[in-house]
C-alpha positions as CSV (number, residue, x, y, z in Angstrom):
1,X,82.8,156.1,55.2
2,X,80.7,154.0,57.7
3,X,79.6,156.0,60.7
4,X,77.4,153.5,62.4
5,X,77.6,152.5,66.0
6,X,75.3,150.2,67.9
7,X,75.4,152.3,71.1
8,X,74.6,156.0,70.8
9,X,74.3,158.7,73.4
10,X,70.8,160.3,73.8
11,X,71.0,164.1,74.2
12,X,68.1,166.3,75.1
13,X,68.1,169.7,73.6
14,X,67.4,172.6,75.9
15,X,66.9,176.3,75.2
16,X,70.6,177.2,75.4
17,X,72.4,173.9,75.6
18,X,72.0,170.1,75.3
19,X,72.6,167.6,78.0
20,X,72.6,163.8,78.3
21,X,69.1,162.5,78.9
22,X,69.6,160.9,82.3
23,X,66.5,158.6,82.1
24,X,67.8,156.9,78.9
25,X,71.5,157.7,78.4
26,X,72.0,155.3,75.5
27,X,70.0,154.0,72.6
28,X,71.1,150.6,71.1
29,X,70.5,150.1,67.4
30,X,71.1,147.3,64.9
31,X,72.1,148.0,61.4
32,X,68.7,146.6,60.2
33,X,67.0,149.4,62.3
34,X,68.4,152.1,60.0
35,X,67.9,150.3,56.6
36,X,64.8,152.5,55.9
37,X,63.2,155.6,57.5
38,X,60.2,153.5,58.4
39,X,62.3,150.9,60.3
40,X,64.2,153.7,62.1
41,X,61.0,155.5,63.2
42,X,59.5,152.2,64.3
43,X,62.5,151.5,66.5
44,X,62.4,155.0,67.9
45,X,58.6,154.7,68.5
46,X,59.2,151.6,70.6
47,X,61.7,153.4,72.8
48,X,60.3,156.9,73.4
49,X,56.8,156.0,74.8
50,X,57.7,157.4,78.3
51,X,60.1,160.1,77.3
52,X,59.4,163.8,78.1
53,X,58.3,166.0,75.3
54,X,61.1,167.8,73.5
55,X,63.8,167.5,71.0
56,X,66.6,164.9,71.1
57,X,69.5,163.8,69.2
58,X,71.6,160.7,69.0
59,X,75.3,161.3,69.2
60,X,78.1,159.0,68.1
61,X,81.3,158.5,70.2
62,X,83.1,160.8,67.7
63,X,80.8,163.6,68.8
64,X,78.9,163.7,65.4
65,X,75.1,163.8,65.5
66,X,73.6,160.7,63.9
67,X,69.9,161.8,64.1
68,X,67.7,164.5,65.6
69,X,64.0,164.1,66.3
70,X,61.1,165.6,68.2
71,X,59.0,163.7,70.8
72,X,55.5,164.8,71.7
73,X,53.1,162.7,73.8
74,X,55.3,159.6,73.7
75,X,55.6,159.6,69.9
76,X,58.2,160.8,67.4
77,X,56.5,163.7,65.6
78,X,59.4,164.8,63.4
79,X,62.7,163.4,62.2
80,X,64.9,166.2,61.1
81,X,66.8,165.9,57.8
82,X,69.4,168.6,58.4
83,X,70.8,170.7,61.1
84,X,69.1,174.1,61.5
85,X,72.5,175.7,62.3
86,X,74.9,174.1,59.8
87,X,72.4,172.9,57.2
88,X,74.3,169.6,57.0
89,X,72.3,166.4,56.6
90,X,72.2,164.1,59.6
91,X,74.1,160.8,59.2
92,X,71.1,158.5,59.6
93,X,69.8,159.7,56.2
94,X,72.8,158.1,54.5
95,X,71.7,154.7,55.6
96,X,68.1,154.8,54.4
97,X,67.4,153.1,51.2
98,X,65.7,155.2,48.6
């Protein structure tokens, strides 16, 4: 089951809801960008330099969450492995080579 899309919506997580991040509504990825965790973090790092601090997630057109991460001082500080609510692993982890 391949759940990769090159264009993903960027959502900013607020205290009680999440909303589209208006400054950068979409993030474009190539399949090579998710071959390894290091590649993925490098791609994110190049994009989030001017983003506001907070937690974000990338959403597929199906509504599923591809990845969730925390940005502080223009850097990705944490890439979450699973949802704190459902405990399900985020889709991006299926693409990383072991």
